[in-house]
N, CA, C and O of each residue as an XYZ file, in Angstrom:
356
protein
N      98.039   -101.797     24.376
C      98.309   -101.368     22.817
C      98.825   -102.310     22.014
O      99.809   -102.879     22.486
N      98.391   -102.735     20.703
C      98.699   -103.796     20.090
C     100.208   -103.169     19.431
O     100.641   -102.027     19.585
N     100.755   -104.147     18.763
C     102.064   -103.604     17.774
C     101.313   -103.185     16.530
O     100.138   -103.507     16.351
N     102.198   -102.267     15.445
C     101.825   -102.125     14.631
C     101.895   -103.245     13.536
O     100.966   -103.357     12.735
N     103.066   -104.135     13.487
C     102.766   -105.473     13.037
C     101.574   -105.873     12.715
O     101.055   -105.974     11.603
N     100.963   -106.209     14.284
C     100.055   -107.019     14.501
C      98.877   -106.720     14.429
O      98.022   -107.606     14.456
N      98.416   -104.870     14.278
C      97.405   -104.056     13.323
C      97.502   -104.511     11.900
O      96.576   -104.891     11.184
N      98.915   -104.400     11.574
C      98.659   -104.640     10.416
C      98.391   -106.212      9.348
O      98.080   -106.558      8.208
N      98.724   -106.681     10.512
C      98.207   -108.358     10.058
C      96.458   -108.644     10.365
O      95.787   -109.433      9.700
N      96.028   -107.972     11.296
C      94.711   -108.207     11.168
C      93.868   -107.615     10.213
O      92.888   -108.167      9.712
N      94.428   -106.035      9.877
C      94.178   -105.631      8.912
C      93.673   -106.321      7.246
O      92.659   -106.280      6.549
N      95.004   -106.914      7.158
C      94.941   -107.771      6.116
C      94.299   -109.118      6.515
O      94.101   -109.734      5.468
N      93.903   -109.815      7.544
C      92.708   -110.954      7.596
C      91.558   -110.025      7.078
O      90.790   -110.302      6.156
N      91.566   -108.824      7.857
C      89.793   -108.315      7.479
C      89.551   -108.136      6.283
O      88.393   -108.059      5.873
N      90.776   -108.020      5.375
C      90.693   -107.426      3.975
C      89.988   -108.800      3.333
O      88.896   -108.758      2.766
N      90.935   -110.283      3.540
C      90.539   -111.343      3.231
C      89.492   -112.062      3.357
O      88.975   -112.795      2.514
N      89.102   -111.804      4.668
C      87.882   -112.374      5.105
C      86.255   -111.826      5.149
O      85.254   -112.514      5.345
N      86.336   -110.370      4.903
C      85.052   -109.573      4.784
C      84.599   -109.805      3.665
O      85.162   -109.452      2.630
N      83.530   -110.425      3.716
C      82.446   -110.857      2.567
C      81.468   -109.249      2.169
O      81.550   -108.166      2.748
N      80.717   -109.583      1.158
C      80.081   -108.668      0.496
C      78.547   -108.744      1.407
O      77.629   -107.924      1.390
N      78.666   -110.148      2.251
C      77.074   -110.323      3.036
C      77.315   -109.591      4.595
O      76.503   -109.718      5.512
N      78.391   -108.929      4.681
C      78.548   -108.005      5.866
C      78.929   -109.158      6.732
O      78.173   -109.374      7.679
N      80.213   -110.126      6.545
C      80.119   -110.988      7.532
C      81.895   -111.108      7.393
O      82.617   -111.056      6.397
N      82.155   -111.255      8.585
C      83.726   -111.261      9.199
C      83.806   -112.631      9.437
O      83.105   -113.062     10.352
N      84.616   -113.536      8.719
C      84.596   -115.099      9.239
C      86.064   -115.185      9.736
O      86.940   -115.100      8.875
N      86.387   -115.329     10.901
C      87.917   -115.565     11.193
C      88.031   -116.605     11.901
O      88.949   -116.619     12.720
N      87.134   -117.776     11.792
C      87.156   -118.988     12.068
C      88.542   -119.973     11.877
O      88.945   -120.256     10.749
N      89.177   -120.427     13.035
C      90.180   -121.092     13.136
C      91.480   -120.358     12.374
O      92.093   -120.916     11.464
N      91.785   -119.122     12.844
C      92.799   -118.283     11.851
C      93.867   -117.869     12.955
O      94.834   -117.164     12.664
N      93.663   -118.291     14.085
C      94.545   -118.079     14.801
C      94.866   -116.629     15.268
O      95.968   -116.079     15.260
N      93.601   -116.099     15.702
C      93.737   -114.580     15.866
C      93.972   -114.424     17.219
O      94.337   -113.304     17.576
N      93.829   -115.424     18.188
C      94.213   -114.934     19.667
C      93.674   -113.459     20.485
O      93.084   -112.496     19.995
N      94.098   -113.678     21.830
C      93.277   -112.494     22.158
C      94.120   -111.122     21.710
O      93.526   -110.049     21.613
N      95.386   -111.229     21.476
C      95.883   -110.122     21.120
C      95.933   -109.694     19.681
O      96.325   -108.628     19.207
N      95.549   -110.540     19.215
C      94.919   -110.282     17.737
C      93.528   -109.646     17.582
O      93.222   -108.651     16.926
N      92.785   -110.417     18.310
C      91.462   -109.361     18.606
C      91.404   -108.056     19.174
O      90.487   -107.273     18.926
N      92.488   -107.770     20.030
C      92.693   -106.233     20.671
C      93.125   -105.536     19.400
O      92.775   -104.396     19.095
N      93.890   -106.293     18.708
C      94.828   -105.611     17.632
C      93.180   -105.114     16.552
O      92.861   -103.927     16.483
N      92.496   -106.010     15.963
C      91.709   -105.807     15.178
C      90.623   -104.314     15.616
O      90.132   -103.529     14.805
N      90.472   -104.278     17.250
C      90.057   -103.716     17.777
C      90.333   -101.729     17.395
O      89.566   -100.771     17.297
N      92.026   -101.939     17.271
C      92.797   -100.697     17.333
C      92.498   -100.801     15.980
O      92.075    -99.661     15.784
N      92.426   -101.331     14.981
C      92.342   -101.301     13.364
C      91.464   -100.050     12.997
O      90.544    -99.653     13.711
N      91.754    -99.605     12.089
C      91.264    -98.293     10.917
C      90.270    -98.865     10.317
O      89.440    -98.058      9.898
N      89.973   -100.300     10.057
C      88.902   -100.744      9.234
C      87.647   -100.949      9.720
O      87.457   -101.285     10.889
N      86.699   -100.762      8.864
C      85.563   -100.600      9.295
C      84.601   -101.289      9.939
O      83.526   -101.496      9.376
N      84.806   -101.659     10.976
C      84.146   -102.714     11.890
C      82.552   -102.646     11.938
O      81.780   -103.594     12.082
N      82.209   -101.118     11.762
C      80.713   -101.088     11.895
C      80.071   -101.565     11.246
O      78.989   -101.956     11.683
N      80.497   -101.817      9.579
C      79.754   -102.642      8.879
C      79.768   -104.332      9.003
O      79.539   -105.184      8.145
N      80.037   -104.422     10.057
C      80.272   -106.144     10.114
C      78.800   -106.379     10.932
O      78.405   -105.673     11.860
N      78.045   -107.620     10.319
C      77.004   -107.634     10.915
C      76.940   -109.237     11.670
O      76.338   -109.524     12.704
N      77.730   -110.116     10.829
C      77.923   -111.370     11.504
C      79.800   -111.669     11.567
O      80.493   -111.461     10.571
N      80.364   -112.149     12.838
C      81.720   -111.952     12.962
C      81.616   -113.656     13.872
O      80.812   -114.012     14.734
N      82.714   -114.375     13.276
C      83.017   -115.544     13.749
C      84.338   -115.889     14.036
O      85.192   -115.961     13.152
N      84.630   -116.174     15.574
C      85.956   -116.029     15.989
C      86.133   -117.448     16.247
O      87.245   -117.942     16.430
N      84.980   -118.151     16.264
C      85.226   -119.705     16.542
C      86.683   -120.211     16.467
O      87.404   -119.817     15.550
N      87.115   -121.024     17.349
C      88.896   -121.624     17.111
C      89.498   -120.965     16.978
O      90.252   -121.050     16.008
N      89.589   -119.653     18.030
C      90.919   -118.905     18.165
C      91.573   -118.596     19.223
O      92.101   -117.498     19.396
N      91.600   -119.779     20.228
C      92.203   -119.518     21.419
C      91.823   -118.181     22.170
O      92.604   -117.546     22.879
N      90.812   -117.924     21.971
C      90.309   -116.440     23.150
C      90.171   -117.291     24.249
O      89.949   -118.489     24.423
N      90.438   -115.975     25.161
C      89.856   -116.344     26.820
C      89.715   -114.938     26.949
O      90.120   -114.041     26.209
N      88.817   -114.875     28.437
C      88.686   -113.670     28.981
C      89.178   -112.192     28.381
O      88.459   -111.256     28.031
N      90.292   -112.260     28.377
C      91.263   -111.198     28.163
C      90.888   -110.756     26.612
O      90.948   -109.541     26.424
N      90.587   -111.399     25.711
C      90.041   -110.540     24.233
C      88.653   -110.574     24.605
O      88.110   -109.470     24.648
N      87.878   -111.675     24.912
C      86.238   -110.910     24.885
C      85.954   -110.062     25.511
O      85.165   -109.300     24.952
N      86.288   -109.748     26.662
C      85.793   -108.694     27.595
C      85.857   -107.168     26.493
O      84.906   -106.424     26.254
N      86.898   -107.074     26.111
C      87.337   -105.882     25.473
C      86.233   -105.724     24.147
O      85.719   -104.672     23.767
N      86.051   -107.008     23.607
C      85.496   -106.891     22.272
C      84.080   -106.566     22.954
O      83.435   -105.756     22.288
N      83.427   -107.015     24.152
C      82.186   -107.220     24.282
C      81.776   -105.475     25.123
O      80.645   -105.040     25.339
N      82.967   -104.862     25.410
C      82.812   -103.495     25.758
C      82.739   -102.492     24.553
O      82.191   -101.400     24.704
N      83.221   -102.817     23.517
C      83.832   -102.246     22.346
C      82.307   -101.627     21.524
O      81.251   -102.258     21.489
N      82.496   -100.509     21.022
C      81.341    -99.791     20.489
C      81.573    -99.778     18.741
O      80.827    -99.260     17.910
N      82.846   -100.518     18.504
C      83.087   -100.688     17.125
C      82.016   -101.575     16.245
O      81.781   -101.414     15.047
N      81.639   -102.191     16.800
C      80.558   -103.083     15.614
C      79.084   -102.741     16.113
O      78.256   -103.443     16.694
N      79.055   -101.739     15.787
C      77.282   -101.119     16.109
C      76.449   -101.871     14.936
O      75.241   -101.960     15.153
N      76.819   -102.293     14.007
C      75.507   -103.478     13.241
C      75.637   -104.827     13.607
O      74.818   -105.531     13.017
N      76.269   -105.344     14.259
C      76.552   -107.242     14.862
C      75.619   -107.513     15.445
O      75.376   -107.115     16.584
N      74.738   -108.426     14.605
C      73.687   -109.243     15.045
C      73.972   -110.678     15.340
O      73.140   -111.467     15.786
N      75.439   -111.001     15.003
C      75.386   -112.664     15.171
C      77.059   -112.538     15.362
O      77.950   -112.218     14.575
N      77.062   -112.991     16.952
C      78.601   -113.485     17.177
C      78.885   -114.638     17.154
O      77.890   -115.281     17.488
N      79.794   -115.331     16.918
C      79.993   -116.780     17.021
C      81.667   -117.093     17.865
O      82.741   -116.742     17.377
N      81.518   -117.748     19.066
C      82.825   -117.835     19.991
C      83.050   -119.197     20.375
O      84.027   -119.572     21.023
N      82.112   -119.933     19.956
C      82.688   -121.456     20.348
C      83.899   -121.817     19.932
O      84.551   -121.364     18.991
N      84.206   -122.804     20.819
C      85.455   -123.563     20.666
C      86.924   -122.948     21.053
O      88.036   -123.432     20.845
N      86.577   -121.794     21.645
C      87.314   -121.124     22.497
C      87.904   -121.370     24.101
O      87.496   -122.398     24.642
N      88.702   -120.620     24.778
C      88.938   -120.671     25.931
C      88.340   -119.861     26.959
O      88.786   -119.726     28.099
N      87.170   -119.263     26.423
C      86.461   -118.354     26.993
C      85.568   -119.250     28.447
O      84.866   -120.229     28.194
N      85.716   -118.804     29.716
C      85.156   -119.385     30.856
C      85.075   -118.439     31.825
O      85.763   -117.419     31.834
N      84.001   -118.826     32.905
C      84.023   -117.814     33.593
C      84.965   -117.285     34.569
O      85.807   -118.006     35.104
N      84.849   -116.110     34.800
C      86.152   -115.078     35.795
C      85.555   -114.479     36.755
O      86.191   -113.760     37.526
């Protein structure tokens, strides 16, 4: 469970980085696994996101697995996770 402060931070990032083209550009925003989990717990309308860029955020399998299991990104068409620490486990 993420702290309220972390969820609030991710809400602010969502508000700043979500575009009218349904893209959420979080590349290089130092999100990390904890931030990604906080985003999944936030009350923002993640269902509207079609393009999600999480490149260069020091993500590992700890953040990517909950993302893959989540139903929050119902309209997601493109996911960018390059330049992270994701490897086989």
